[in-house]
All heavy atoms as an XYZ file, in Angstrom:
1000
protein
N     137.112     65.370      2.982
C     137.240     66.775      3.196
C     135.918     67.566      2.940
O     135.600     68.418      3.680
C     138.407     67.343      2.303
C     138.681     68.765      2.520
S     139.307     68.976      4.226
C     139.615     70.702      4.224
N     135.217     67.148      1.882
C     133.988     67.846      1.571
C     132.965     67.635      2.673
O     132.228     68.502      3.068
C     133.415     67.325      0.211
C     132.051     67.841     -0.036
C     134.379     67.733     -0.918
N     132.857     66.411      3.193
C     132.017     66.083      4.356
C     132.303     67.025      5.541
O     131.338     67.512      6.113
C     132.098     64.638      4.776
C     131.447     63.706      3.857
O     130.627     64.112      3.036
N     131.816     62.475      3.906
N     133.530     67.282      5.765
C     133.946     68.092      6.920
C     133.447     69.548      6.668
O     132.954     70.272      7.581
C     135.427     68.054      7.121
C     135.937     68.825      8.353
C     135.328     68.239      9.631
C     137.450     68.728      8.439
N     133.550     70.043      5.462
C     133.159     71.424      5.079
C     131.666     71.535      5.272
O     131.162     72.526      5.764
C     133.592     71.778      3.672
C     135.085     71.874      3.607
C     132.961     73.064      3.228
C     135.665     71.950      2.200
N     130.884     70.497      4.847
C     129.431     70.603      4.915
C     128.995     70.398      6.367
O     128.015     71.102      6.807
C     128.787     69.486      4.033
C     127.300     69.401      4.234
C     129.132     69.780      2.546
N     129.596     69.516      7.076
C     129.111     69.197      8.454
C     129.655     70.162      9.484
O     129.042     70.415     10.504
C     129.520     67.705      8.781
C     128.852     66.769      7.869
C     129.141     67.385     10.203
C     127.360     66.755      7.867
N     130.793     70.764      9.217
C     131.381     71.665     10.248
C     130.437     72.722     10.827
O     130.319     72.936     12.050
C     132.664     72.346      9.735
O     133.647     71.390      9.560
N     129.699     73.443      9.931
C     128.760     74.446     10.517
C     127.715     73.807     11.352
O     127.287     74.372     12.359
C     128.100     75.092      9.210
C     129.090     74.831      8.170
C     129.751     73.488      8.478
N     127.278     72.583     10.992
C     126.297     71.892     11.767
C     126.847     71.430     13.147
O     126.139     71.491     14.195
C     125.758     70.660     11.089
C     125.054     70.944      9.713
C     124.749     69.669      8.969
C     123.831     71.751      9.969
N     128.081     71.060     13.151
C     128.711     70.675     14.364
C     128.734     71.839     15.299
O     128.379     71.723     16.524
C     130.156     70.107     14.126
C     130.078     68.804     13.319
C     130.896     69.922     15.478
C     131.382     68.338     12.846
N     129.123     72.959     14.840
C     129.093     74.191     15.685
C     127.705     74.585     16.095
O     127.550     75.047     17.259
N     126.766     74.468     15.242
C     125.420     74.822     15.540
C     124.849     73.992     16.698
O     124.179     74.511     17.536
C     124.521     74.578     14.299
C     123.006     74.857     14.449
C     122.788     76.386     14.653
C     122.281     74.424     13.240
N     125.184     72.766     16.766
C     124.708     71.840     17.830
C     125.713     71.747     18.980
O     125.613     70.853     19.833
C     124.344     70.515     17.273
C     123.284     70.638     16.268
C     123.588     70.395     14.952
C     121.967     70.993     16.628
C     122.597     70.485     13.972
C     121.033     71.090     15.674
C     121.298     70.889     14.328
N     126.693     72.633     18.986
C     127.761     72.607     20.018
C     128.414     71.231     20.150
O     128.576     70.730     21.210
C     127.194     73.070     21.360
C     126.700     74.474     21.293
C     126.256     74.908     22.707
N     125.706     76.243     22.615
C     126.359     77.346     22.848
N     127.626     77.317     23.110
N     125.815     78.496     22.762
N     128.743     70.714     18.994
C     129.329     69.372     18.970
C     130.813     69.442     18.580
O     131.403     68.439     18.233
C     128.592     68.439     17.990
C     127.110     68.210     18.298
C     126.447     67.437     17.095
C     126.930     67.452     19.546
N     131.359     70.620     18.634
C     132.730     70.747     18.293
C     133.677     70.164     19.271
O     133.340     69.890     20.424
C     133.129     72.278     18.038
O     133.042     72.880     19.340
N     134.944     70.070     18.867
C     135.939     69.431     19.795
C     136.190     70.391     21.021
O     136.565     69.948     22.058
C     137.266     69.239     19.026
N     135.886     71.637     20.855
C     136.048     72.606     21.943
C     134.947     72.431     23.008
O     135.101     72.903     24.144
C     136.030     74.030     21.414
N     133.917     71.827     22.655
C     132.786     71.653     23.595
C     133.192     70.629     24.637
O     133.780     69.591     24.426
C     131.554     71.134     22.884
O     130.547     70.811     23.785
N     132.891     70.929     25.890
C     133.272     70.055     27.045
C     132.503     68.730     26.907
O     133.000     67.655     27.356
C     133.055     70.687     28.343
O     131.680     70.997     28.503
N     131.291     68.732     26.378
C     130.508     67.467     26.327
C     130.987     66.565     25.218
O     130.757     65.374     25.290
C     129.022     67.831     26.057
C     128.337     68.422     27.231
S     126.627     68.897     26.892
C     125.991     67.387     26.227
N     131.648     67.092     24.167
C     131.957     66.254     23.098
C     133.444     66.259     22.715
O     133.778     66.167     21.582
C     131.094     66.704     21.833
O     131.411     68.038     21.544
N     134.197     66.501     23.713
C     135.699     66.533     23.434
C     136.242     65.287     22.784
O     137.175     65.319     22.085
C     136.410     66.823     24.759
N     135.562     64.108     23.070
C     136.025     62.865     22.492
C     135.279     62.436     21.301
O     135.438     61.381     20.800
C     135.908     61.812     23.567
C     136.783     62.052     24.804
O     137.867     62.665     24.595
O     136.419     61.679     25.869
N     134.395     63.329     20.753
C     133.606     62.944     19.586
C     134.395     63.014     18.315
O     135.172     63.941     18.065
C     132.383     63.897     19.444
C     131.459     63.484     18.349
S     129.965     64.565     18.242
C     129.119     64.010     19.663
N     134.312     61.966     17.538
C     135.074     61.919     16.327
C     134.222     62.545     15.211
O     133.041     62.809     15.374
C     135.315     60.477     15.904
O     134.107     59.836     15.603
C     136.119     59.765     16.989
N     134.880     62.763     14.081
C     134.126     63.316     12.927
C     133.002     62.465     12.514
O     131.894     62.925     12.183
C     135.140     63.546     11.786
C     134.478     64.139     10.528
C     135.444     64.232      9.356
O     136.696     64.173      9.516
O     134.969     64.420      8.219
N     133.269     61.157     12.455
C     132.185     60.201     12.101
C     131.007     60.292     13.029
O     129.816     60.187     12.573
C     132.737     58.767     12.111
O     133.752     58.635     11.151
N     131.206     60.401     14.317
C     130.124     60.485     15.282
C     129.375     61.828     15.033
O     128.132     61.822     15.147
C     130.692     60.451     16.736
C     131.214     59.111     17.102
C     131.937     59.125     18.418
O     132.504     60.161     18.826
O     131.964     58.074     19.073
N     130.072     62.888     14.760
C     129.455     64.185     14.509
C     128.548     64.110     13.288
O     127.422     64.604     13.190
C     130.504     65.258     14.391
N     129.130     63.470     12.265
C     128.288     63.327     10.957
C     127.093     62.466     11.328
O     125.990     62.754     10.777
C     129.203     62.712      9.875
C     130.237     63.717      9.444
C     128.318     62.280      8.669
C     131.321     63.219      8.492
N     127.232     61.411     12.095
C     126.092     60.575     12.433
C     125.106     61.364     13.247
O     123.846     61.163     12.996
N     125.511     62.258     14.114
C     124.575     63.059     14.911
C     123.817     63.977     13.982
O     122.571     64.151     14.118
C     125.309     63.916     15.915
C     125.854     63.087     17.097
S     124.730     62.636     18.297
C     124.463     64.213     19.091
N     124.523     64.636     13.053
C     123.898     65.525     12.096
C     122.871     64.718     11.221
O     121.717     65.182     10.937
C     124.871     66.196     11.229
N     123.242     63.566     10.794
C     122.354     62.735      9.997
C     121.125     62.328     10.739
O     119.972     62.373     10.222
N     121.268     61.994     11.967
C     120.168     61.639     12.838
C     119.272     62.813     13.001
O     117.964     62.690     12.993
C     120.658     61.174     14.221
N     119.779     64.014     13.208
C     118.979     65.253     13.340
C     118.152     65.504     12.093
O     116.962     65.721     12.128
C     119.865     66.443     13.640
C     119.135     67.732     13.566
C     118.312     68.180     14.677
C     119.178     68.636     12.484
C     117.595     69.326     14.641
C     118.478     69.754     12.446
C     117.690     70.103     13.495
N     118.804     65.389     10.884
C     118.039     65.620      9.678
C     117.069     64.563      9.319
O     116.016     64.774      8.815
C     119.029     65.844      8.523
C     119.679     67.237      8.532
C     121.101     67.306      8.774
C     118.996     68.340      8.433
C     121.652     68.569      8.856
C     119.563     69.623      8.477
C     120.925     69.723      8.697
N     117.410     63.306      9.730
C     116.442     62.224      9.565
C     115.185     62.431     10.406
O     114.070     62.280      9.954
N     115.402     62.926     11.622
C     114.289     63.186     12.536
C     113.439     64.405     11.978
O     112.198     64.331     12.031
C     114.759     63.517     13.961
N     114.133     65.362     11.401
C     113.405     66.506     10.824
C     112.528     66.012      9.632
O     111.438     66.508      9.442
C     114.330     67.599     10.401
N     113.116     65.182      8.847
C     112.393     64.650      7.691
C     111.159     63.866      8.085
O     110.043     64.006      7.495
C     113.272     63.738      6.791
C     114.428     64.460      6.200
S     114.004     65.428      4.720
C     113.760     64.091      3.590
N     111.252     63.027      9.071
C     110.178     62.203      9.573
C     109.072     63.164     10.178
O     107.882     62.974      9.926
C     110.639     61.190     10.625
C     109.466     60.558     11.375
C     111.479     60.116      9.980
N     109.492     64.153     10.907
C     108.596     65.160     11.475
C     107.796     65.835     10.366
O     106.636     66.037     10.472
C     109.354     66.135     12.333
O     109.990     65.434     13.413
C     108.397     67.134     12.937
N     108.540     66.333      9.378
C     107.851     67.023      8.225
C     106.887     66.140      7.505
O     105.796     66.534      7.197
C     108.897     67.621      7.252
C     109.567     68.881      7.773
O     108.982     69.543      8.585
N     110.738     69.042      7.385
N     107.259     64.853      7.317
C     106.334     63.956      6.647
C     105.108     63.743      7.534
O     104.028     63.703      6.988
C     107.031     62.582      6.382
C     106.253     61.561      5.706
C     105.777     62.044      4.348
C     107.024     60.272      5.564
N     105.290     63.611      8.798
C     104.153     63.389      9.750
C     103.237     64.647      9.676
O     101.990     64.443      9.656
C     104.621     63.126     11.130
N     103.769     65.801      9.640
C     102.986     67.054      9.558
C     102.175     67.135      8.251
O     101.001     67.541      8.239
C     103.828     68.263      9.769
C     104.425     68.498     11.180
C     105.405     69.601     11.160
C     103.308     68.650     12.146
N     102.805     66.702      7.160
C     102.096     66.697      5.853
C     100.912     65.726      5.932
O      99.803     66.082      5.475
C     103.060     66.363      4.743
C     104.017     67.535      4.496
C     102.315     65.977      3.457
C     105.199     67.202      3.544
N     101.160     64.549      6.477
C     100.109     63.519      6.619
C      98.950     64.035      7.491
O      97.791     63.894      7.141
C     100.649     62.181      7.096
C      99.514     61.201      7.403
C     101.555     61.580      6.065
N      99.316     64.633      8.583
C      98.293     65.192      9.505
C      97.494     66.257      8.848
O      96.242     66.312      8.934
C      98.945     65.702     10.826
C      99.419     64.482     11.662
C      97.953     66.526     11.658
C     100.350     64.842     12.815
N      98.128     67.190      8.163
C      97.416     68.218      7.447
C      96.561     67.706      6.358
O      95.349     68.133      6.233
C      98.452     69.278      6.903
N      97.048     66.756      5.618
C      96.266     66.203      4.517
C      94.996     65.493      5.122
O      93.882     65.739      4.608
C      97.082     65.187      3.745
C      96.307     64.111      3.033
C      95.349     64.352      2.045
C      96.314     62.725      3.251
N      94.842     63.154      1.612
C      95.366     62.118      2.326
C      97.031     61.880      4.071
C      95.158     60.773      2.308
C      96.791     60.522      4.002
C      95.895     59.966      3.128
N      95.219     64.713      6.164
C      93.974     64.025      6.764
C      92.995     65.077      7.311
O      91.780     64.890      7.127
C      94.439     63.048      7.834
C      95.147     61.844      7.297
C      95.657     60.970      8.502
C      94.191     61.001      6.465
N      93.510     66.102      7.937
C      92.580     67.105      8.545
C      91.760     67.768      7.393
O      90.537     67.820      7.476
C      93.387     68.219      9.226
C      92.600     69.445      9.592
C      91.622     69.363     10.626
C      92.793     70.639      8.955
C      90.895     70.475     10.948
C      92.058     71.761      9.274
C      91.071     71.645     10.281
O      90.347     72.739     10.601
N      92.412     68.240      6.362
C      91.643     68.906      5.299
C      90.772     67.928      4.586
O      89.655     68.224      4.273
C      92.661     69.630      4.306
C      93.165     70.921      4.843
C      94.392     70.949      5.442
C      92.445     72.105      4.653
C      94.872     72.132      5.934
C      92.928     73.256      5.168
C      94.162     73.335      5.785
N      91.255     66.763      4.175
C      90.497     65.827      3.376
C      89.301     65.288      4.205
O      88.165     65.251      3.636
C      91.328     64.689      2.895
N      89.496     64.977      5.480
C      88.391     64.475      6.254
C      87.365     65.563      6.545
O      86.138     65.345      6.335
C      88.935     63.861      7.618
C      89.669     62.579      7.329
C      87.786     63.681      8.584
C      90.416     62.019      8.486
N      87.782     66.728      6.875
C      86.824     67.815      7.145
C      86.076     68.225      5.934
O      84.875     68.482      5.967
C      87.584     69.002      7.787
C      88.088     68.802      9.192
S      86.720     68.433     10.369
C      86.026     70.057     10.531
N      86.746     68.399      4.796
C      86.051     68.883      3.597
C      85.172     67.857      2.980
O      84.204     68.205      2.273
C      87.097     69.419      2.541
C      87.722     70.736      3.081
C      88.840     71.180      2.166
O      89.175     70.527      1.160
O      89.331     72.293      2.440
N      85.415     66.609      3.264
C      84.509     65.568      2.734
C      83.448     65.108      3.746
O      82.631     64.289      3.426
C      85.353     64.303      2.232
O      86.049     63.730      3.368
N      83.499     65.670      4.909
C      82.514     65.257      5.920
C      81.215     66.067      5.770
O      81.085     66.882      4.867
C      83.102     65.647      7.315
O      83.115     67.035      7.548
N      80.297     65.790      6.662
C      79.021     66.512      6.605
C      79.205     68.073      6.798
O      78.337     68.821      6.436
C      78.013     65.949      7.629
C      78.436     66.205      9.061
C      77.356     65.687     10.018
C      77.775     65.969     11.477
N      76.827     65.466     12.408
N      80.285     68.461      7.413
C      80.566     69.911      7.647
C      80.972     70.591      6.336
O      80.907     71.790      6.228
C      81.617     70.045      8.710
C      81.308     69.412     10.061
C      82.010     68.337     10.459
C      80.239     69.903     10.785
C      81.649     67.746     11.627
C      79.916     69.317     11.991
C      80.622     68.225     12.446
N      81.561     69.891      5.423
C      81.985     70.362      4.090
C      82.999     71.476      4.231
O      83.128     72.325      3.303
C      80.818     70.790      3.223
C      79.921     69.647      2.846
C      78.768     70.126      2.005
O      77.772     70.592      2.500
N      78.958     69.926      0.665
N      83.782     71.476      5.264
C      84.883     72.506      5.339
C      85.603     72.383      6.627
O      85.165     71.723      7.608
N      86.739     73.023      6.758
C      87.508     73.045      7.935
C      86.917     73.926      9.014
O      85.873     74.616      8.755
C      88.962     73.580      7.580
O      88.854     74.875      7.097
C      89.653     72.656      6.622
N      87.514     73.957     10.171
C      86.992     74.827     11.246
C      86.944     76.277     10.846
O      85.996     76.985     11.126
C      87.823     74.571     12.532
C      87.735     73.198     13.133
C      88.749     73.134     14.330
C      86.320     72.880     13.560
N      87.976     76.733     10.118
C      88.065     78.062      9.632
C      86.966     78.404      8.605
O      86.332     79.468      8.660
N      86.726     77.466      7.714
C      85.632     77.648      6.726
C      84.292     77.696      7.419
O      83.423     78.506      7.051
C      85.727     76.546      5.683
C      86.873     76.682      4.663
C      86.780     75.569      3.663
C      87.940     75.639      2.681
N      89.214     75.310      3.315
N      84.098     76.827      8.430
C      82.804     76.804      9.163
C      82.686     78.167      9.906
O      81.534     78.702      9.951
C      82.796     75.670     10.123
C      82.560     74.308      9.470
S      82.276     72.953     10.566
C      83.820     72.754     11.406
N      83.714     78.705     10.453
C      83.641     79.944     11.193
C      83.205     81.123     10.307
O      82.495     81.992     10.814
C      84.965     80.229     11.874
N      83.669     81.110      9.064
C      83.246     82.213      8.180
C      82.056     81.878      7.282
O      81.646     82.713      6.508
C      84.421     82.713      7.327
C      84.954     81.629      6.407
C      85.545     83.224      8.214
C      85.961     82.149      5.345
N      81.535     80.685      7.436
C      80.320     80.268      6.790
C      80.400     79.912      5.323
O      79.564     80.289      4.513
N      81.492     79.196      4.950
C      81.645     78.719      3.626
C      81.749     77.226      3.563
O      82.141     76.589      4.595
C      82.852     79.362      2.865
C      82.694     80.894      2.708
C      84.162     79.070      3.556
N      81.393     76.588      2.453
C      81.456     75.147      2.304
C      82.151     74.810      0.993
O      82.163     75.666      0.101
C      80.060     74.489      2.384
C      79.164     75.077      1.257
C      79.439     74.660      3.764
C      77.859     74.355      1.108
N      82.658     73.608      0.936
C      83.374     73.196     -0.284
C      82.410     72.119     -0.905
O      81.938     71.152     -0.223
C      84.676     72.468      0.031
C      85.316     71.994     -1.234
C      85.633     73.463      0.717
N      82.085     72.244     -2.249
C      81.201     71.336     -2.891
C      81.849     70.973     -4.270
O      82.826     71.597     -4.676
C      79.846     71.951     -3.208
O      79.933     73.009     -4.153
C      79.170     72.500     -1.881
N      81.202     69.950     -4.896
C      81.577     69.676     -6.252
C      80.876     70.777     -7.143
O      80.211     71.611     -6.697
C      81.250     68.289     -6.655
C      79.782     67.941     -6.666
O      78.952     68.828     -6.559
O      79.465     66.717     -6.777
N      81.025     70.628     -8.458
C      80.460     71.607     -9.342
C      78.912     71.650     -9.378
O      78.290     72.643     -9.714
C      80.964     71.419    -10.774
C      82.497     71.560    -10.928
C      82.856     71.254    -12.385
C      82.857     73.002    -10.510
N      78.254     70.579     -8.865
C      76.810     70.521     -8.773
C      76.284     70.933     -7.411
O      75.124     70.852     -7.193
C      76.295     69.116     -9.201
C      76.438     68.770    -10.618
C      77.827     68.311    -10.989
O      78.447     67.531    -10.234
O      78.270     68.681    -12.100
N      77.160     71.277     -6.502
C      76.750     71.632     -5.178
C      76.641     70.481     -4.182
O      76.134     70.681     -3.064
N      77.160     69.325     -4.557
C      77.094     68.106     -3.677
C      78.344     68.061     -2.808
O      79.416     68.606     -3.156
C      76.971     66.867     -4.465
C      75.751     66.853     -5.318
O      74.690     67.211     -4.861
N      75.920     66.504     -6.585
N      78.317     67.319     -1.677
C      79.429     67.120     -0.817
C      80.501     66.368     -1.691
O      80.229     65.428     -2.426
C      79.001     66.274      0.360
C      80.022     66.127      1.444
C      79.486     65.592      2.676
N      79.527     64.128      2.628
C      79.035     63.360      3.536
N      78.339     63.860      4.558
N      79.170     62.090      3.411
N      81.759     66.741     -1.433
C      82.896     66.042     -2.171
C      83.314     64.802     -1.431
O      83.096     64.610     -0.282
C      84.005     67.011     -2.410
C      84.712     67.411     -1.075
C      83.613     68.233     -3.191
C      85.969     68.196     -1.249
N      83.904     63.884     -2.245
C      84.410     62.627     -1.693
C      85.743     62.894     -0.985
O      86.405     63.925     -1.277
C      84.565     61.586     -2.820
O      85.606     62.050     -3.689
N      86.181     61.893     -0.254
C      87.537     61.906      0.335
C      88.595     62.032     -0.708
O      89.586     62.758     -0.587
C      87.707     60.688      1.252
C      89.074     60.706      1.972
C      89.231     61.459      3.105
C      90.143     59.999      1.451
C      90.473     61.495      3.771
C      91.328     59.981      2.078
C      91.537     60.767      3.251
N      88.441     61.264     -1.805
C      89.404     61.328     -2.884
C      89.518     62.697     -3.544
O      90.572     63.138     -3.843
C      89.064     60.226     -3.983
N      88.360     63.312     -3.726
C      88.361     64.646     -4.337
C      88.931     65.643     -3.373
O      89.746     66.544     -3.789
C      86.912     65.086     -4.753
C      86.937     66.339     -5.521
C      85.490     66.592     -6.017
N      85.045     65.560     -6.932
C      84.665     65.686     -8.157
N      84.649     66.909     -8.638
N      84.348     64.691     -8.902
N      88.697     65.512     -2.103
C      89.278     66.432     -1.096
C      90.805     66.200     -1.003
O      91.533     67.145     -0.813
C      88.636     66.158      0.268
N      91.233     64.957     -1.206
C      92.715     64.688     -1.239
C      93.330     65.353     -2.430
O      94.345     66.030     -2.331
C      92.890     63.143     -1.266
O      92.457     62.580     -0.073
C      94.381     62.810     -1.481
N      92.685     65.247     -3.615
C      93.211     65.952     -4.796
C      93.266     67.443     -4.595
O      94.187     68.097     -5.015
N      92.218     67.946     -3.967
C      92.147     69.399     -3.697
C      93.259     69.804     -2.761
O      93.948     70.854     -2.932
C      90.800     69.757     -3.042
C      90.615     71.253     -2.904
C      89.139     71.525     -2.422
N      88.867     72.942     -2.439
C      89.156     73.780     -1.440
N      89.632     73.253     -0.271
N      88.900     75.025     -1.524
N      93.578     69.034     -1.670
C      94.638     69.331     -0.763
C      96.002     69.381     -1.454
O      96.749     70.312     -1.316
C      94.742     68.282      0.409
C      95.909     68.528      1.265
C      95.934     69.577      2.113
C      96.984     67.691      1.154
C      97.061     69.847      2.931
C      98.155     67.912      1.921
C      98.155     68.961      2.803
O      99.274     69.192      3.533
N      96.314     68.303     -2.234
C      97.595     68.284     -2.948
C      97.654     69.339     -4.038
O      98.766     69.839     -4.374
C      97.938     66.865     -3.372
C      98.330     65.976     -2.228
C      97.417     65.054     -1.768
C      99.516     66.152     -1.563
C      97.747     64.239     -0.677
C      99.882     65.355     -0.472
C      98.950     64.388     -0.023
N      96.544     69.733     -4.600
C      96.465     70.778     -5.548
C      96.905     72.112     -4.881
O      97.413     72.999     -5.527
N      96.564     72.280     -3.609
C      96.906     73.501     -2.872
C      98.416     73.617     -2.735
O      98.948     74.788     -2.844
C      96.315     73.491     -1.460
C      94.830     73.745     -1.351
C      94.409     73.646      0.046
C      92.897     73.706      0.169
N      92.418     73.598      1.592
N      99.082     72.496     -2.693
C     100.561     72.563     -2.596
C     101.031     73.142     -3.998
O     101.945     73.948     -4.025
C     101.175     71.202     -2.269
C     100.756     70.797     -0.857
C     102.658     71.184     -2.529
C     101.121     69.360     -0.502
N     100.476     72.627     -5.020
C     100.847     73.125     -6.375
C     100.518     74.612     -6.549
O     101.326     75.401     -6.998
C     100.159     72.323     -7.467
C     100.390     72.712     -8.915
C     101.924     72.545     -9.256
C      99.546     71.902     -9.889
N      99.373     74.988     -6.051
C      98.985     76.383     -6.107
C     100.002     77.315     -5.326
O     100.233     78.407     -5.854
C      97.514     76.635     -5.451
O      96.592     76.040     -6.220
N     100.494     76.841     -4.251
C     101.445     77.634     -3.500
C     102.875     77.594     -4.098
O     103.633     78.543     -3.996
N     103.186     76.486     -4.783
C     104.550     76.309     -5.332
C     104.811     77.300     -6.500
O     106.000     77.600     -6.758
C     104.782     74.855     -5.745
C     105.049     73.938     -4.678
S     105.078     72.227     -5.150
C     106.271     72.219     -6.516
N     103.836     77.708     -7.084
C     104.033     78.572     -8.291
C     103.763     80.088     -7.884
O     102.956     80.744     -8.483
C     103.180     78.184     -9.524
C     101.708     78.027     -9.109
C     103.689     76.867    -10.111
C     100.816     77.676    -10.328
N     104.465     80.425     -6.837
C     104.428     81.848     -6.309
C     102.977     82.289     -5.953
O     102.647     83.450     -6.166
C     105.069     82.784     -7.369
C     106.469     82.470     -7.735
C     106.932     83.419     -8.859
C     107.426     82.555     -6.557
N     102.167     81.416     -5.512
C     100.781     81.653     -5.040
C      99.909     82.067     -6.191
O      98.734     82.461     -5.921
C     100.735     82.655     -3.896
C     101.552     82.303     -2.659
C     101.492     83.485     -1.665
C     101.043     81.053     -2.059
N     100.341     81.908     -7.438
C      99.534     82.280     -8.565
C      98.298     81.437     -8.636
O      97.195     81.908     -9.010
C     100.344     82.190     -9.874
C     101.379     83.286     -9.855
C      99.472     82.302    -11.106
C     102.368     83.245    -11.022
N      98.338     80.184     -8.195
C      97.191     79.291     -8.177
C      96.057     79.880     -7.295
O      94.922     79.699     -7.569
N      96.472     80.537     -6.161
C      95.474     81.178     -5.320
C      94.966     82.496     -5.942
O      93.782     82.766     -5.822
C      96.079     81.442     -3.899
C      96.259     80.201     -3.107
C      97.568     79.681     -3.037
C      95.252     79.564     -2.471
C      97.817     78.507     -2.239
C      95.473     78.441     -1.700
C      96.773     77.928     -1.596
O      96.981     76.803     -0.873
N      95.841     83.250     -6.495
C      95.509     84.524     -7.109
C      94.527     84.365     -8.208
O      93.664     85.216     -8.485
C      96.791     85.254     -7.555
C      97.659     85.647     -6.369
C      96.451     86.548     -8.395
C      99.070     86.084     -6.684
N      94.608     83.273     -8.932
C      93.698     82.910    -10.063
C      92.204     83.048     -9.646
O      91.398     83.392    -10.454
C      93.890     81.538    -10.574
C      95.223     81.376    -11.317
S      95.589     79.619    -11.742
C      94.145     79.194    -12.639
N      91.923     82.805     -8.349
C      90.546     82.853     -7.935
C      89.908     84.209     -8.164
O      88.678     84.310     -8.326
C      90.455     82.450     -6.477
N      90.655     85.232     -8.089
C      90.138     86.590     -8.295
C      89.819     86.907     -9.808
O      89.176     87.885    -10.055
N      90.278     86.037    -10.685
C      90.085     86.265    -12.108
C      89.304     85.280    -12.825
O      89.108     85.455    -14.070
C      91.489     86.451    -12.784
C      92.324     87.546    -12.120
C      93.226     87.235    -11.154
C      92.101     88.898    -12.464
C      93.999     88.256    -10.587
C      92.846     89.904    -11.890
C      93.797     89.605    -10.955
N      88.831     84.269    -12.217
C      88.050     83.163    -12.908
C      86.606     83.487    -12.719
O      86.134     84.085    -11.730
C      88.396     81.845    -12.457
O      88.120     81.694    -11.024
C      89.874     81.507    -12.695
N      85.804     82.987    -13.656
C      84.349     83.219    -13.650
C      83.707     82.682    -12.372
O      82.849     83.358    -11.797
C      83.735     82.532    -14.864
C      82.226     82.786    -14.996
C      81.678     82.077    -16.223
O      82.404     81.864    -17.195
O      80.482     81.824    -16.247
N      84.053     81.482    -11.976
C      83.459     80.876    -10.774
C      84.256     81.118     -9.491
O      84.011     80.513     -8.510
C      83.310     79.396    -10.990
C      82.363     79.021    -12.094
C      82.261     77.499    -12.294
C      81.339     77.134    -13.462
N      81.240     75.704    -13.615
N      85.279     82.022     -9.581
C      86.142     82.288     -8.495
C      86.804     81.100     -7.926
O      86.942     80.906     -6.765
C      85.342     83.044     -7.391
C      84.710     84.315     -7.779
C      85.660     85.302     -8.280
C      85.012     86.592     -8.708
N      85.884     87.444     -9.522
N      87.292     80.260     -8.843
C      88.045     79.014     -8.433
C      89.533     79.234     -8.509
O      90.074     79.809     -9.459
C      87.732     77.856     -9.444
C      86.318     77.338     -9.366
C      86.070     76.335    -10.447
O      86.071     76.628    -11.602
N      85.985     75.055    -10.003
N      90.214     78.793     -7.434
C      91.698     78.805     -7.407
C      92.081     77.554     -8.281
O      91.289     76.715     -8.655
C      92.191     78.699     -5.990
N      93.401     77.475     -8.528
C      93.879     76.331     -9.378
C      93.541     75.041     -8.741
O      93.096     74.096     -9.461
C      95.437     76.461     -9.512
C      96.141     75.318    -10.247
C      95.593     75.227    -11.693
C      97.636     75.510    -10.265
N      93.671     74.848     -7.490
C      93.378     73.544     -6.842
C      91.866     73.192     -6.918
O      91.509     72.060     -7.001
C      93.827     73.487     -5.365
C      93.363     74.654     -4.509
N      94.037     75.829     -4.430
C      92.294     74.723     -3.688
C      93.365     76.657     -3.594
N      92.307     75.960     -3.157
N      91.043     74.217     -6.940
C      89.597     74.004     -7.144
C      89.281     73.571     -8.551
O      88.468     72.698     -8.779
C      88.777     75.248     -6.862
C      88.788     75.581     -5.334
O      88.549     74.667     -4.543
O      88.926     76.747     -4.990
N      90.000     74.080     -9.502
C      89.805     73.695    -10.912
C      90.288     72.284    -11.136
O      89.606     71.460    -11.778
C      90.580     74.648    -11.850
C      90.002     76.048    -12.021
S      91.012     76.922    -13.165
C      90.561     78.538    -12.727
N      91.401     71.961    -10.509
C      91.989     70.575    -10.671
C      91.084     69.554    -10.034
O      90.904     68.448    -10.592
C      93.407     70.520    -10.024
C      94.482     71.297    -10.669
C      95.707     71.290     -9.866
C      94.778     70.761    -12.070
N      90.448     69.913     -8.933
C      89.590     68.924     -8.218
C      88.074     69.092     -8.636
O      87.250     68.385     -8.112
C      89.765     69.103     -6.726
N      87.796     70.025     -9.489
C      86.383     70.330     -9.877
C      85.516     70.600     -8.640
O      84.509     69.934     -8.411
C      85.842     69.153    -10.707
O      86.504     68.958    -11.858
N      85.984     71.581     -7.820
C      85.244     71.965     -6.628
C      84.988     73.443     -6.669
O      85.608     74.229     -7.408
C      86.059     71.650     -5.365
O      87.296     72.307     -5.401
C      86.262     70.128     -5.218
N      84.032     73.857     -5.843
C      83.671     75.233     -5.635
C      83.585     75.529     -4.113
O      83.270     74.603     -3.347
C      82.295     75.542     -6.218
C      82.156     75.463     -7.747
C      80.698     75.552     -8.160
C      82.930     76.564     -8.409
N      83.858     76.751     -3.794
C      83.692     77.160     -2.385
C      82.543     78.173     -2.356
O      82.616     79.184     -3.025
C      84.990     77.738     -1.824
C      84.805     78.249     -0.397
C      86.142     76.813     -1.918
N      81.551     77.847     -1.608
C      80.292     78.622     -1.538
C      80.094     79.266     -0.204
O      80.413     78.674      0.827
C      79.044     77.747     -1.793
C      78.942     77.042     -3.098
C      79.463     75.868     -3.378
C      78.321     77.503     -4.262
N      79.179     75.472     -4.653
C      78.463     76.518     -5.231
C      77.621     78.662     -4.595
C      77.956     76.687     -6.545
C      77.096     78.787     -5.863
C      77.256     77.812     -6.797
N      79.448     80.461     -0.248
C      79.063     81.057      1.017
C      77.730     80.452      1.362
O      76.851     80.339      0.481
C      78.902     82.629      0.836
C      78.503     83.364      2.028
C      79.774     83.632      2.849
C      79.302     84.672      3.951
N      80.318     84.538      5.029
N      77.551     79.977      2.596
C      76.244     79.295      2.969
C      75.114     80.236      2.884
O      75.071     81.393      3.120
C      76.345     78.855      4.475
C      77.039     77.490      4.614
C      76.860     77.051      6.060
C      77.590     75.771      6.259
N      77.502     75.334      7.661
């Protein structure tokens, strides 16, 4: 019964109800399977997007460009505390630190306005600085 309560709105959302002409013969188990397949596909898609974003940021910030396309457009670079290019591992830490910065009501980003070196939380965690060229 609980499964039906949880899945029923989803069945209606995807027009998989018994009233639908396409799914008049669909059983509850089939509908639950369809909903599970949809959510599984959504999870795989989200995971793929996270991996793509991580690779984009980590590769670009650790490359000779020292920043993403947006950073290059406004003329800033990402460096370590000594002004050197950062490694892929450090750029990876910085990327996942951004997730943490955002998870705490963006306070990790707001911190940049109040720190001596203008570092956000993810910059402090990865020991990086963002410089104007």
